All heavy atoms as TSV, in Angstrom:
chain	resi	resn	atom	element	x	y	z
A	1	MET	N	N	0.743	78.601	-89.704
A	1	MET	CA	C	1.139	78.215	-91.058
A	1	MET	C	C	-0.113	78.624	-91.981
A	1	MET	O	O	0.133	78.549	-93.251
A	1	MET	CB	C	1.413	76.782	-91.200
A	1	MET	CG	C	2.704	76.279	-90.462
A	1	MET	SD	S	4.272	76.948	-91.052
A	1	MET	CE	C	4.201	76.476	-92.733
A	2	THR	N	N	-1.219	79.090	-91.573
A	2	THR	CA	C	-2.355	79.304	-92.392
A	2	THR	C	C	-2.110	80.330	-93.443
A	2	THR	O	O	-2.701	80.277	-94.462
A	2	THR	CB	C	-3.640	79.598	-91.592
A	2	THR	OG1	O	-3.422	80.736	-90.818
A	2	THR	CG2	C	-4.109	78.355	-90.839
A	3	GLU	N	N	-1.216	81.309	-93.163
A	3	GLU	CA	C	-0.948	82.386	-94.086
A	3	GLU	C	C	-0.106	81.897	-95.195
A	3	GLU	O	O	0.020	82.676	-96.174
A	3	GLU	CB	C	-0.396	83.645	-93.340
A	3	GLU	CG	C	1.051	83.385	-92.829
A	3	GLU	CD	C	1.138	83.062	-91.376
A	3	GLU	OE1	O	0.161	82.645	-90.807
A	3	GLU	OE2	O	2.241	83.177	-90.810
A	4	PHE	N	N	0.431	80.778	-95.104
A	4	PHE	CA	C	1.294	80.198	-96.198
A	4	PHE	C	C	0.542	79.155	-96.943
A	4	PHE	O	O	1.266	78.490	-97.746
A	4	PHE	CB	C	2.541	79.740	-95.591
A	4	PHE	CG	C	3.392	80.773	-94.924
A	4	PHE	CD1	C	3.486	80.733	-93.432
A	4	PHE	CD2	C	3.990	81.756	-95.586
A	4	PHE	CE1	C	4.157	81.808	-92.965
A	4	PHE	CE2	C	4.660	82.821	-94.956
A	4	PHE	CZ	C	4.876	82.713	-93.618
A	5	THR	N	N	-0.649	78.899	-96.880
A	5	THR	CA	C	-1.385	77.912	-97.542
A	5	THR	C	C	-1.342	78.034	-99.157
A	5	THR	O	O	-1.440	76.957	-99.817
A	5	THR	CB	C	-2.846	77.759	-97.125
A	5	THR	OG1	O	-3.558	79.013	-97.371
A	5	THR	CG2	C	-2.934	77.357	-95.763
A	6	HIS	N	N	-1.006	79.292	-99.643
A	6	HIS	CA	C	-0.946	79.472	-101.062
A	6	HIS	C	C	0.418	79.183	-101.622
A	6	HIS	O	O	0.654	79.431	-102.866
A	6	HIS	CB	C	-1.464	80.900	-101.306
A	6	HIS	CG	C	-0.672	81.896	-100.749
A	6	HIS	ND1	N	-0.729	82.212	-99.467
A	6	HIS	CD2	C	0.377	82.698	-101.317
A	6	HIS	CE1	C	0.157	83.154	-99.203
A	6	HIS	NE2	N	0.861	83.533	-100.262
A	7	GLU	N	N	1.342	78.867	-100.718
A	7	GLU	CA	C	2.826	78.919	-101.087
A	7	GLU	C	C	3.231	77.336	-101.227
A	7	GLU	O	O	2.651	76.453	-100.560
A	7	GLU	CB	C	3.728	79.449	-99.987
A	7	GLU	CG	C	3.687	80.868	-99.813
A	7	GLU	CD	C	4.293	81.717	-101.035
A	7	GLU	OE1	O	5.122	81.065	-101.599
A	7	GLU	OE2	O	3.889	82.829	-101.293
A	8	PHE	N	N	4.198	77.111	-102.176
A	8	PHE	CA	C	4.713	75.838	-102.252
A	8	PHE	C	C	5.751	75.632	-101.139
A	8	PHE	O	O	6.371	76.604	-100.780
A	8	PHE	CB	C	5.402	75.666	-103.681
A	8	PHE	CG	C	4.566	75.507	-104.806
A	8	PHE	CD1	C	4.295	76.495	-105.674
A	8	PHE	CD2	C	3.799	74.287	-104.966
A	8	PHE	CE1	C	3.525	76.366	-106.764
A	8	PHE	CE2	C	3.012	74.100	-106.038
A	8	PHE	CZ	C	2.688	75.156	-106.910
A	9	GLY	N	N	5.890	74.464	-100.729
A	9	GLY	CA	C	6.937	74.223	-99.586
A	9	GLY	C	C	8.294	74.658	-99.978
A	9	GLY	O	O	9.051	75.194	-99.067
A	10	LYS	N	N	8.656	74.543	-101.264
A	10	LYS	CA	C	10.068	74.939	-101.605
A	10	LYS	C	C	10.316	76.415	-101.500
A	10	LYS	O	O	11.435	76.954	-101.470
A	10	LYS	CB	C	10.336	74.459	-103.092
A	10	LYS	CG	C	9.536	75.059	-104.105
A	10	LYS	CD	C	9.865	74.595	-105.417
A	10	LYS	CE	C	9.062	75.316	-106.505
A	10	LYS	NZ	N	9.532	74.916	-107.877
A	11	ASN	N	N	9.194	77.236	-101.389
A	11	ASN	CA	C	9.293	78.695	-101.388
A	11	ASN	C	C	9.288	79.232	-99.946
A	11	ASN	O	O	9.456	80.396	-99.794
A	11	ASN	CB	C	8.191	79.345	-102.243
A	11	ASN	CG	C	8.265	79.076	-103.659
A	11	ASN	OD1	O	9.295	78.759	-104.183
A	11	ASN	ND2	N	7.185	79.061	-104.305
A	12	LEU	N	N	9.219	78.360	-98.990
A	12	LEU	CA	C	9.083	78.806	-97.596
A	12	LEU	C	C	10.405	79.049	-97.058
A	12	LEU	O	O	11.477	78.361	-97.592
A	12	LEU	CB	C	8.394	77.696	-96.745
A	12	LEU	CG	C	6.907	77.459	-97.034
A	12	LEU	CD1	C	6.383	76.234	-96.230
A	12	LEU	CD2	C	6.075	78.631	-96.831
A	13	SER	N	N	10.575	79.797	-95.928
A	13	SER	CA	C	11.785	79.944	-95.332
A	13	SER	C	C	12.206	78.581	-94.514
A	13	SER	O	O	11.321	77.745	-94.464
A	13	SER	CB	C	11.662	81.100	-94.184
A	13	SER	OG	O	10.825	80.639	-93.221
A	14	ALA	N	N	13.500	78.544	-94.128
A	14	ALA	CA	C	13.894	77.321	-93.481
A	14	ALA	C	C	13.108	77.066	-92.198
A	14	ALA	O	O	12.747	75.863	-91.933
A	14	ALA	CB	C	15.356	77.455	-93.159
A	15	GLY	N	N	12.799	78.032	-91.440
A	15	GLY	CA	C	11.974	77.782	-90.140
A	15	GLY	C	C	10.681	77.313	-90.578
A	15	GLY	O	O	10.056	76.500	-89.856
A	16	ASN	N	N	9.940	77.932	-91.538
A	16	ASN	CA	C	8.660	77.456	-91.922
A	16	ASN	C	C	8.680	76.093	-92.564
A	16	ASN	O	O	7.709	75.373	-92.420
A	16	ASN	CB	C	8.040	78.528	-92.894
A	16	ASN	CG	C	7.501	79.722	-92.056
A	16	ASN	OD1	O	7.102	79.624	-90.906
A	16	ASN	ND2	N	7.393	80.839	-92.767
A	17	LYS	N	N	9.852	75.787	-93.266
A	17	LYS	CA	C	9.867	74.432	-93.811
A	17	LYS	C	C	9.922	73.394	-92.671
A	17	LYS	O	O	9.302	72.319	-92.720
A	17	LYS	CB	C	11.158	74.315	-94.673
A	17	LYS	CG	C	11.025	74.930	-96.073
A	17	LYS	CD	C	12.259	74.683	-96.875
A	17	LYS	CE	C	12.144	75.424	-98.203
A	17	LYS	NZ	N	13.487	75.302	-98.945
A	18	ARG	N	N	10.598	73.685	-91.587
A	18	ARG	CA	C	10.699	72.871	-90.338
A	18	ARG	C	C	9.233	72.628	-89.749
A	18	ARG	O	O	8.891	71.627	-89.376
A	18	ARG	CB	C	11.636	73.514	-89.254
A	18	ARG	CG	C	13.097	73.413	-89.718
A	18	ARG	CD	C	13.688	72.148	-89.487
A	18	ARG	NE	N	15.050	72.243	-89.721
A	18	ARG	CZ	C	15.824	71.196	-89.807
A	18	ARG	NH1	N	15.464	69.985	-89.494
A	18	ARG	NH2	N	17.139	71.345	-90.064
A	19	LYS	N	N	8.483	73.820	-89.650
A	19	LYS	CA	C	7.169	73.774	-89.045
A	19	LYS	C	C	6.286	72.866	-89.969
A	19	LYS	O	O	5.469	72.202	-89.423
A	19	LYS	CB	C	6.638	75.196	-88.983
A	19	LYS	CG	C	7.123	76.011	-87.856
A	19	LYS	CD	C	6.467	77.259	-87.678
A	19	LYS	CE	C	7.218	78.364	-88.117
A	19	LYS	NZ	N	6.585	79.796	-87.926
A	20	LEU	N	N	6.383	73.117	-91.245
A	20	LEU	CA	C	5.646	72.238	-92.165
A	20	LEU	C	C	5.945	70.772	-92.050
A	20	LEU	O	O	5.025	69.973	-92.020
A	20	LEU	CB	C	5.830	72.696	-93.654
A	20	LEU	CG	C	5.148	71.884	-94.747
A	20	LEU	CD1	C	3.667	72.038	-94.619
A	20	LEU	CD2	C	5.591	72.412	-96.094
A	21	ALA	N	N	7.244	70.409	-92.093
A	21	ALA	CA	C	7.580	68.983	-91.907
A	21	ALA	C	C	7.046	68.470	-90.485
A	21	ALA	O	O	6.648	67.260	-90.488
A	21	ALA	CB	C	9.079	68.869	-91.946
A	22	PHE	N	N	7.157	69.308	-89.555
A	22	PHE	CA	C	6.708	68.865	-88.138
A	22	PHE	C	C	5.119	68.627	-88.213
A	22	PHE	O	O	4.676	67.611	-87.796
A	22	PHE	CB	C	6.985	69.879	-87.117
A	22	PHE	CG	C	6.584	69.485	-85.719
A	22	PHE	CD1	C	7.352	68.410	-85.134
A	22	PHE	CD2	C	5.602	70.212	-85.052
A	22	PHE	CE1	C	6.975	68.141	-83.763
A	22	PHE	CE2	C	5.295	69.773	-83.771
A	22	PHE	CZ	C	5.955	68.834	-83.182
A	23	ALA	N	N	4.507	69.566	-88.830
A	23	ALA	CA	C	3.010	69.419	-89.065
A	23	ALA	C	C	2.591	68.175	-89.731
A	23	ALA	O	O	1.744	67.361	-89.405
A	23	ALA	CB	C	2.398	70.578	-89.589
A	24	MET	N	N	3.408	67.859	-90.824
A	24	MET	CA	C	3.066	66.693	-91.646
A	24	MET	C	C	3.417	65.377	-90.896
A	24	MET	O	O	2.716	64.436	-91.024
A	24	MET	CB	C	4.028	66.681	-92.912
A	24	MET	CG	C	3.588	67.774	-93.874
A	24	MET	SD	S	4.815	68.048	-95.270
A	24	MET	CE	C	4.909	66.444	-96.013
A	25	SER	N	N	4.378	65.444	-89.939
A	25	SER	CA	C	4.672	64.316	-89.184
A	25	SER	C	C	3.486	63.937	-88.150
A	25	SER	O	O	3.431	62.755	-87.667
A	25	SER	CB	C	5.926	64.451	-88.396
A	25	SER	OG	O	5.837	65.251	-87.311
A	26	LEU	N	N	2.744	64.935	-87.867
A	26	LEU	CA	C	1.642	64.742	-86.932
A	26	LEU	C	C	0.311	64.228	-87.582
A	26	LEU	O	O	-0.619	63.815	-86.880
A	26	LEU	CB	C	1.281	66.153	-86.231
A	26	LEU	CG	C	2.389	66.745	-85.449
A	26	LEU	CD1	C	1.954	68.111	-84.930
A	26	LEU	CD2	C	2.844	65.846	-84.297
A	27	LEU	N	N	0.421	64.054	-88.923
A	27	LEU	CA	C	-0.861	63.538	-89.615
A	27	LEU	C	C	-1.059	62.028	-89.414
A	27	LEU	O	O	-2.062	61.513	-89.525
A	27	LEU	CB	C	-0.735	63.791	-91.148
A	27	LEU	CG	C	-0.613	65.309	-91.441
A	27	LEU	CD1	C	-0.428	65.403	-93.033
A	27	LEU	CD2	C	-2.015	65.991	-91.124
A	28	VAL	N	N	-0.021	61.372	-89.016
A	28	VAL	CA	C	-0.091	59.919	-88.634
A	28	VAL	C	C	0.321	59.702	-87.267
A	28	VAL	O	O	0.941	60.528	-86.585
A	28	VAL	CB	C	0.701	59.047	-89.644
A	28	VAL	CG1	C	0.317	59.216	-91.035
A	28	VAL	CG2	C	2.260	59.431	-89.597
A	29	THR	N	N	-0.028	58.501	-86.743
A	29	THR	CA	C	0.453	58.224	-85.324
A	29	THR	C	C	1.208	56.934	-85.260
A	29	THR	O	O	0.703	55.906	-84.953
A	29	THR	CB	C	-0.804	57.998	-84.329
A	29	THR	OG1	O	-1.708	57.159	-85.053
A	29	THR	CG2	C	-1.532	59.321	-84.089
A	30	PRO	N	N	2.569	57.135	-85.695
A	30	PRO	CA	C	3.456	55.806	-85.701
A	30	PRO	C	C	3.847	55.487	-84.252
A	30	PRO	O	O	3.696	56.275	-83.312
A	30	PRO	CB	C	4.679	56.371	-86.441
A	30	PRO	CG	C	4.696	57.851	-86.164
A	30	PRO	CD	C	3.194	58.209	-86.190
A	31	ALA	N	N	4.251	54.213	-84.029
A	31	ALA	CA	C	4.758	53.828	-82.733
A	31	ALA	C	C	5.950	54.571	-82.308
A	31	ALA	O	O	6.247	54.809	-81.072
A	31	ALA	CB	C	5.027	52.358	-82.729
A	32	VAL	N	N	6.825	54.992	-83.237
A	32	VAL	CA	C	8.051	55.701	-82.983
A	32	VAL	C	C	8.101	57.000	-83.835
A	32	VAL	O	O	7.954	56.967	-85.122
A	32	VAL	CB	C	9.316	54.913	-83.262
A	32	VAL	CG1	C	10.548	55.774	-83.041
A	32	VAL	CG2	C	9.270	53.676	-82.448
A	33	GLU	N	N	8.233	58.161	-83.244
A	33	GLU	CA	C	8.239	59.315	-84.008
A	33	GLU	C	C	9.689	59.844	-83.989
A	33	GLU	O	O	10.474	60.103	-82.916
A	33	GLU	CB	C	7.349	60.581	-83.270
A	33	GLU	CG	C	7.352	61.879	-83.903
A	33	GLU	CD	C	6.366	61.852	-85.150
A	33	GLU	OE1	O	5.460	61.075	-85.132
A	33	GLU	OE2	O	6.669	62.639	-86.018
A	34	LEU	N	N	10.412	59.840	-85.087
A	34	LEU	CA	C	11.842	60.406	-85.389
A	34	LEU	C	C	11.806	61.831	-85.732
A	34	LEU	O	O	11.374	62.084	-86.842
A	34	LEU	CB	C	12.456	59.527	-86.457
A	34	LEU	CG	C	12.476	57.980	-86.024
A	34	LEU	CD1	C	12.992	57.216	-87.233
A	34	LEU	CD2	C	13.100	57.712	-84.726
A	35	LEU	N	N	12.409	62.679	-84.907
A	35	LEU	CA	C	12.448	64.081	-85.324
A	35	LEU	C	C	13.854	64.493	-85.369
A	35	LEU	O	O	14.596	64.568	-84.269
A	35	LEU	CB	C	11.657	64.934	-84.205
A	35	LEU	CG	C	10.131	64.533	-84.038
A	35	LEU	CD1	C	9.688	65.237	-82.786
A	35	LEU	CD2	C	9.413	64.886	-85.274
A	36	ASP	N	N	14.346	64.891	-86.565
A	36	ASP	CA	C	15.708	65.434	-86.769
A	36	ASP	C	C	15.788	66.850	-86.643
A	36	ASP	O	O	15.558	67.532	-87.596
A	36	ASP	CB	C	16.302	64.774	-88.057
A	36	ASP	CG	C	17.704	65.149	-88.337
A	36	ASP	OD1	O	18.481	65.485	-87.304
A	36	ASP	OD2	O	18.109	65.194	-89.475
A	37	GLU	N	N	16.316	67.471	-85.622
A	37	GLU	CA	C	16.429	68.845	-85.377
A	37	GLU	C	C	15.123	69.558	-85.744
A	37	GLU	O	O	15.294	70.503	-86.496
A	37	GLU	CB	C	17.684	69.389	-85.940
A	37	GLU	CG	C	18.939	68.738	-85.417
A	37	GLU	CD	C	20.155	69.559	-85.596
A	37	GLU	OE1	O	19.987	70.802	-85.543
A	37	GLU	OE2	O	21.293	68.960	-85.525
A	38	PRO	N	N	14.085	69.232	-85.115
A	38	PRO	CA	C	12.775	69.864	-85.633
A	38	PRO	C	C	12.741	71.409	-85.286
A	38	PRO	O	O	11.913	72.137	-85.794
A	38	PRO	CB	C	11.672	69.198	-84.879
A	38	PRO	CG	C	12.329	68.671	-83.652
A	38	PRO	CD	C	13.751	68.333	-84.068
A	39	LEU	N	N	13.475	71.842	-84.244
A	39	LEU	CA	C	13.415	73.136	-83.745
A	39	LEU	C	C	14.463	74.118	-84.293
A	39	LEU	O	O	14.455	75.373	-84.036
A	39	LEU	CB	C	13.489	73.248	-82.208
A	39	LEU	CG	C	12.481	72.293	-81.531
A	39	LEU	CD1	C	12.703	72.329	-80.157
A	39	LEU	CD2	C	11.062	72.740	-81.781
A	40	SER	N	N	15.314	73.577	-85.115
A	40	SER	CA	C	16.469	74.297	-85.776
A	40	SER	C	C	15.807	75.428	-86.692
A	40	SER	O	O	15.094	74.998	-87.755
A	40	SER	CB	C	17.371	73.389	-86.520
A	40	SER	OG	O	18.350	74.121	-87.113
A	41	GLY	N	N	16.149	76.661	-86.559
A	41	GLY	CA	C	15.721	77.764	-87.426
A	41	GLY	C	C	14.314	78.126	-87.211
A	41	GLY	O	O	13.738	78.981	-87.935
A	42	VAL	N	N	13.649	77.724	-86.157
A	42	VAL	CA	C	12.207	78.070	-85.816
A	42	VAL	C	C	12.194	79.274	-84.839
A	42	VAL	O	O	13.045	79.295	-83.983
A	42	VAL	CB	C	11.518	76.941	-85.306
A	42	VAL	CG1	C	10.084	77.159	-84.922
A	42	VAL	CG2	C	11.639	75.771	-86.282
A	43	ASP	N	N	11.295	80.126	-85.043
A	43	ASP	CA	C	11.072	81.463	-84.180
A	43	ASP	C	C	10.886	80.916	-82.721
A	43	ASP	O	O	10.257	79.873	-82.486
A	43	ASP	CB	C	10.072	82.344	-84.742
A	43	ASP	CG	C	8.767	81.763	-84.785
A	43	ASP	OD1	O	8.513	81.107	-85.750
A	43	ASP	OD2	O	7.972	82.002	-83.819
A	44	PRO	N	N	11.203	81.714	-81.794
A	44	PRO	CA	C	10.964	81.364	-80.357
A	44	PRO	C	C	9.523	81.023	-79.903
A	44	PRO	O	O	9.229	80.143	-79.243
A	44	PRO	CB	C	11.460	82.515	-79.539
A	44	PRO	CG	C	12.405	83.209	-80.400
A	44	PRO	CD	C	11.902	82.985	-81.789
A	45	CYS	N	N	8.677	81.743	-80.481
A	45	CYS	CA	C	7.158	81.476	-80.257
A	45	CYS	C	C	6.667	80.143	-80.710
A	45	CYS	O	O	6.090	79.315	-80.019
A	45	CYS	CB	C	6.348	82.626	-80.827
A	45	CYS	SG	S	4.571	82.377	-80.370
A	46	ALA	N	N	7.027	79.749	-81.943
A	46	ALA	CA	C	6.682	78.474	-82.521
A	46	ALA	C	C	7.550	77.410	-81.825
A	46	ALA	O	O	7.004	76.293	-81.537
A	46	ALA	CB	C	7.128	78.537	-84.130
A	47	ARG	N	N	8.702	77.637	-81.383
A	47	ARG	CA	C	9.530	76.633	-80.671
A	47	ARG	C	C	8.856	76.188	-79.427
A	47	ARG	O	O	8.764	75.007	-79.153
A	47	ARG	CB	C	10.895	77.274	-80.368
A	47	ARG	CG	C	11.810	76.318	-79.572
A	47	ARG	CD	C	13.053	77.076	-79.277
A	47	ARG	NE	N	13.802	77.491	-80.435
A	47	ARG	CZ	C	14.904	76.869	-80.995
A	47	ARG	NH1	N	15.446	75.879	-80.390
A	47	ARG	NH2	N	15.552	77.383	-82.057
A	48	ARG	N	N	8.348	77.120	-78.616
A	48	ARG	CA	C	7.646	76.809	-77.428
A	48	ARG	C	C	6.442	75.914	-77.720
A	48	ARG	O	O	6.130	74.984	-77.067
A	48	ARG	CB	C	7.295	78.026	-76.658
A	48	ARG	CG	C	8.409	78.776	-75.869
A	48	ARG	CD	C	7.910	79.834	-75.046
A	48	ARG	NE	N	7.381	81.025	-75.785
A	48	ARG	CZ	C	8.141	81.946	-76.271
A	48	ARG	NH1	N	9.319	82.044	-76.162
A	48	ARG	NH2	N	7.375	82.987	-76.937
A	49	GLY	N	N	5.701	76.330	-78.812
A	49	GLY	CA	C	4.461	75.493	-79.062
A	49	GLY	C	C	4.813	74.147	-79.567
A	49	GLY	O	O	4.236	73.112	-79.175
A	50	MET	N	N	6.020	73.966	-80.265
A	50	MET	CA	C	6.320	72.687	-80.782
A	50	MET	C	C	6.891	71.850	-79.670
A	50	MET	O	O	6.621	70.628	-79.698
A	50	MET	CB	C	7.454	72.867	-81.885
A	50	MET	CG	C	6.972	73.485	-83.194
A	50	MET	SD	S	8.188	73.949	-84.352
A	50	MET	CE	C	8.773	72.287	-84.867
A	51	ILE	N	N	7.506	72.404	-78.767
A	51	ILE	CA	C	7.954	71.666	-77.540
A	51	ILE	C	C	6.738	71.050	-76.744
A	51	ILE	O	O	6.759	69.846	-76.309
A	51	ILE	CB	C	8.894	72.523	-76.667
A	51	ILE	CG1	C	10.292	72.705	-77.330
A	51	ILE	CG2	C	9.076	71.906	-75.266
A	51	ILE	CD1	C	11.165	73.793	-76.574
A	52	LYS	N	N	5.779	71.864	-76.642
A	52	LYS	CA	C	4.583	71.421	-76.008
A	52	LYS	C	C	3.968	70.250	-76.654
A	52	LYS	O	O	3.464	69.261	-76.044
A	52	LYS	CB	C	3.513	72.487	-75.820
A	52	LYS	CG	C	3.846	73.501	-74.792
A	52	LYS	CD	C	2.692	74.703	-74.662
A	52	LYS	CE	C	3.209	75.744	-73.648
A	52	LYS	NZ	N	2.193	76.777	-73.645
A	53	VAL	N	N	3.864	70.358	-77.962
A	53	VAL	CA	C	3.382	69.252	-78.808
A	53	VAL	C	C	4.252	67.905	-78.747
A	53	VAL	O	O	3.789	66.825	-78.638
A	53	VAL	CB	C	3.175	69.657	-80.373
A	53	VAL	CG1	C	2.821	68.479	-81.136
A	53	VAL	CG2	C	2.235	70.750	-80.474
A	54	ILE	N	N	5.639	68.166	-78.663
A	54	ILE	CA	C	6.521	67.063	-78.500
A	54	ILE	C	C	6.295	66.334	-77.144
A	54	ILE	O	O	6.228	65.125	-77.008
A	54	ILE	CB	C	7.979	67.424	-78.709
A	54	ILE	CG1	C	8.191	67.875	-80.176
A	54	ILE	CG2	C	8.952	66.337	-78.233
A	54	ILE	CD1	C	9.555	68.506	-80.317
A	55	GLN	N	N	6.020	67.152	-76.196
A	55	GLN	CA	C	5.790	66.593	-74.784
A	55	GLN	C	C	4.490	65.771	-74.748
A	55	GLN	O	O	4.346	64.779	-74.216
A	55	GLN	CB	C	5.699	67.713	-73.730
A	55	GLN	CG	C	7.046	68.297	-73.488
A	55	GLN	CD	C	7.131	69.566	-72.640
A	55	GLN	OE1	O	6.060	70.191	-72.497
A	55	GLN	NE2	N	8.189	69.981	-72.123
A	56	GLN	N	N	3.504	66.318	-75.563
A	56	GLN	CA	C	2.177	65.585	-75.567
A	56	GLN	C	C	2.414	64.289	-76.513
A	56	GLN	O	O	1.788	63.282	-76.037
A	56	GLN	CB	C	1.162	66.477	-76.258
A	56	GLN	CG	C	0.714	67.645	-75.492
A	56	GLN	CD	C	-0.305	68.596	-76.240
A	56	GLN	OE1	O	-0.366	68.461	-77.486
A	56	GLN	NE2	N	-0.772	69.477	-75.697
A	57	LEU	N	N	3.238	64.268	-77.499
A	57	LEU	CA	C	3.474	63.065	-78.183
A	57	LEU	C	C	4.073	62.001	-77.337
A	57	LEU	O	O	3.773	60.863	-77.475
A	57	LEU	CB	C	4.369	63.373	-79.382
A	57	LEU	CG	C	3.795	64.152	-80.587
A	57	LEU	CD1	C	4.902	64.510	-81.522
A	57	LEU	CD2	C	2.769	63.358	-81.280
A	58	ARG	N	N	5.062	62.427	-76.438
A	58	ARG	CA	C	5.669	61.458	-75.559
A	58	ARG	C	C	4.683	60.722	-74.629
A	58	ARG	O	O	4.748	59.577	-74.466
A	58	ARG	CB	C	6.633	62.173	-74.620
A	58	ARG	CG	C	7.977	62.645	-75.420
A	58	ARG	CD	C	8.860	63.339	-74.503
A	58	ARG	NE	N	9.034	62.692	-73.156
A	58	ARG	CZ	C	9.132	63.391	-72.080
A	58	ARG	NH1	N	9.035	64.763	-72.101
A	58	ARG	NH2	N	9.245	62.778	-70.896
A	59	LYS	N	N	3.534	61.526	-74.313
A	59	LYS	CA	C	2.540	60.900	-73.438
A	59	LYS	C	C	1.545	59.945	-74.321
A	59	LYS	O	O	0.996	59.017	-73.696
A	59	LYS	CB	C	1.721	62.032	-72.741
A	59	LYS	CG	C	2.518	62.678	-71.746
A	59	LYS	CD	C	1.762	63.857	-71.172
A	59	LYS	CE	C	2.761	64.747	-70.239
A	59	LYS	NZ	N	1.954	65.894	-69.786
A	60	GLN	N	N	1.338	60.333	-75.492
A	60	GLN	CA	C	0.361	59.560	-76.335
A	60	GLN	C	C	0.980	58.414	-77.047
A	60	GLN	O	O	0.239	57.462	-77.280
A	60	GLN	CB	C	-0.290	60.541	-77.365
A	60	GLN	CG	C	-1.039	61.618	-76.669
A	60	GLN	CD	C	-1.525	62.675	-77.705
A	60	GLN	OE1	O	-1.194	62.664	-78.791
A	60	GLN	NE2	N	-2.295	63.651	-77.315
A	61	GLN	N	N	2.195	58.484	-77.420
A	61	GLN	CA	C	2.810	57.497	-78.332
A	61	GLN	C	C	3.824	56.708	-77.581
A	61	GLN	O	O	4.128	57.131	-76.387
A	61	GLN	CB	C	3.389	58.111	-79.543
A	61	GLN	CG	C	2.468	58.754	-80.442
A	61	GLN	CD	C	3.101	59.492	-81.750
A	61	GLN	OE1	O	4.362	59.698	-81.730
A	61	GLN	NE2	N	2.276	59.725	-82.699
A	62	SER	N	N	4.358	55.624	-78.146
A	62	SER	CA	C	5.256	54.805	-77.382
A	62	SER	C	C	6.609	55.426	-77.296
A	62	SER	O	O	7.367	55.198	-76.338
A	62	SER	CB	C	5.334	53.435	-77.993
A	62	SER	OG	O	5.759	53.442	-79.349
A	63	ALA	N	N	7.081	56.114	-78.321
A	63	ALA	CA	C	8.483	56.688	-78.264
A	63	ALA	C	C	8.598	57.892	-79.131
A	63	ALA	O	O	7.895	57.925	-80.199
A	63	ALA	CB	C	9.429	55.644	-78.696
A	64	VAL	N	N	9.337	58.863	-78.646
A	64	VAL	CA	C	9.751	60.015	-79.578
A	64	VAL	C	C	11.249	60.109	-79.500
A	64	VAL	O	O	11.850	60.178	-78.390
A	64	VAL	CB	C	8.979	61.321	-79.028
A	64	VAL	CG1	C	9.617	62.491	-79.809
A	64	VAL	CG2	C	7.571	61.229	-78.972
A	65	MET	N	N	11.948	60.121	-80.718
A	65	MET	CA	C	13.440	60.230	-80.653
A	65	MET	C	C	13.664	61.465	-81.317
A	65	MET	O	O	13.133	61.849	-82.439
A	65	MET	CB	C	14.014	59.105	-81.542
A	65	MET	CG	C	15.452	59.196	-81.526
A	65	MET	SD	S	16.215	57.737	-82.239
A	65	MET	CE	C	15.769	56.473	-81.249
A	66	LEU	N	N	14.513	62.284	-80.629
A	66	LEU	CA	C	14.668	63.707	-81.044
A	66	LEU	C	C	16.271	63.903	-81.137
A	66	LEU	O	O	16.974	63.603	-80.217
A	66	LEU	CB	C	14.120	64.710	-80.053
A	66	LEU	CG	C	14.502	66.210	-80.093
A	66	LEU	CD1	C	13.672	66.826	-81.372
A	66	LEU	CD2	C	13.982	66.862	-78.970
A	67	THR	N	N	16.687	64.407	-82.310
A	67	THR	CA	C	18.188	64.849	-82.421
A	67	THR	C	C	18.373	66.256	-82.309
A	67	THR	O	O	17.478	67.031	-82.868
A	67	THR	CB	C	18.763	64.311	-83.750
A	67	THR	OG1	O	18.137	64.925	-84.839
A	67	THR	CG2	C	18.711	62.823	-83.899
A	68	THR	N	N	19.393	66.745	-81.523
A	68	THR	CA	C	19.471	68.140	-81.418
A	68	THR	C	C	20.976	68.430	-81.032
A	68	THR	O	O	21.681	67.493	-80.381
A	68	THR	CB	C	18.583	68.752	-80.384
A	68	THR	OG1	O	18.771	70.145	-80.276
A	68	THR	CG2	C	18.749	68.042	-79.085
A	69	HIS	N	N	21.381	69.647	-81.270
A	69	HIS	CA	C	22.824	70.148	-80.850
A	69	HIS	C	C	22.642	70.819	-79.504
A	69	HIS	O	O	23.566	71.146	-78.777
A	69	HIS	CB	C	23.414	70.972	-81.879
A	69	HIS	CG	C	24.037	70.309	-83.096
A	69	HIS	ND1	N	23.171	69.998	-84.307
A	69	HIS	CD2	C	25.074	69.630	-83.250
A	69	HIS	CE1	C	23.790	69.322	-85.057
A	69	HIS	NE2	N	25.022	69.148	-84.554
A	70	SER	N	N	21.424	71.075	-79.105
A	70	SER	CA	C	21.156	71.897	-77.888
A	70	SER	C	C	20.884	71.028	-76.722
A	70	SER	O	O	19.933	70.286	-76.696
A	70	SER	CB	C	19.987	72.914	-78.153
A	70	SER	OG	O	19.606	73.464	-76.971
A	71	MET	N	N	21.680	71.175	-75.749
A	71	MET	CA	C	21.408	70.355	-74.386
A	71	MET	C	C	20.125	70.741	-73.754
A	71	MET	O	O	19.481	69.859	-73.173
A	71	MET	CB	C	22.688	70.400	-73.487
A	71	MET	CG	C	23.876	69.788	-73.958
A	71	MET	SD	S	23.678	68.146	-74.418
A	71	MET	CE	C	23.366	67.363	-72.849
A	72	MET	N	N	19.778	72.038	-73.936
A	72	MET	CA	C	18.555	72.466	-73.309
A	72	MET	C	C	17.296	71.809	-74.012
A	72	MET	O	O	16.432	71.340	-73.246
A	72	MET	CB	C	18.432	74.037	-73.392
A	72	MET	CG	C	17.335	74.522	-72.570
A	72	MET	SD	S	17.391	76.407	-72.372
A	72	MET	CE	C	16.873	76.861	-73.943
A	73	GLU	N	N	17.349	71.683	-75.174
A	73	GLU	CA	C	16.297	70.940	-75.953
A	73	GLU	C	C	16.247	69.471	-75.573
A	73	GLU	O	O	15.231	68.954	-75.491
A	73	GLU	CB	C	16.393	71.190	-77.513
A	73	GLU	CG	C	16.115	72.494	-77.947
A	73	GLU	CD	C	16.372	72.671	-79.502
A	73	GLU	OE1	O	16.591	71.700	-80.194
A	73	GLU	OE2	O	16.348	73.816	-80.004
A	74	ALA	N	N	17.414	68.980	-75.487
A	74	ALA	CA	C	17.511	67.508	-75.166
A	74	ALA	C	C	16.806	67.119	-73.929
A	74	ALA	O	O	16.316	66.106	-73.691
A	74	ALA	CB	C	18.984	67.072	-75.181
A	75	GLU	N	N	16.898	68.053	-72.843
A	75	GLU	CA	C	16.428	67.817	-71.672
A	75	GLU	C	C	14.851	67.779	-71.687
A	75	GLU	O	O	14.209	67.064	-70.980
A	75	GLU	CB	C	16.741	68.870	-70.616
A	75	GLU	CG	C	18.166	68.731	-70.099
A	75	GLU	CD	C	18.572	69.885	-69.250
A	75	GLU	OE1	O	17.711	70.656	-68.819
A	75	GLU	OE2	O	19.870	70.014	-69.044
């Protein structure tokens, strides 16, 4: 996301808006992390990285709740 530091969030693509929202959610460490389709519209490379971060969150925090239409993501 560093190449977009000069852009307003409203000017980003849908996938980059998802990445920005996900990054913002990582700024705090709540007891429950609620993620509403965080991988929707995200490119495959970023998707893999975000899945790794979500798996790390599950180990560090008490709960991660994720909504998705994809059964593969849900697993």
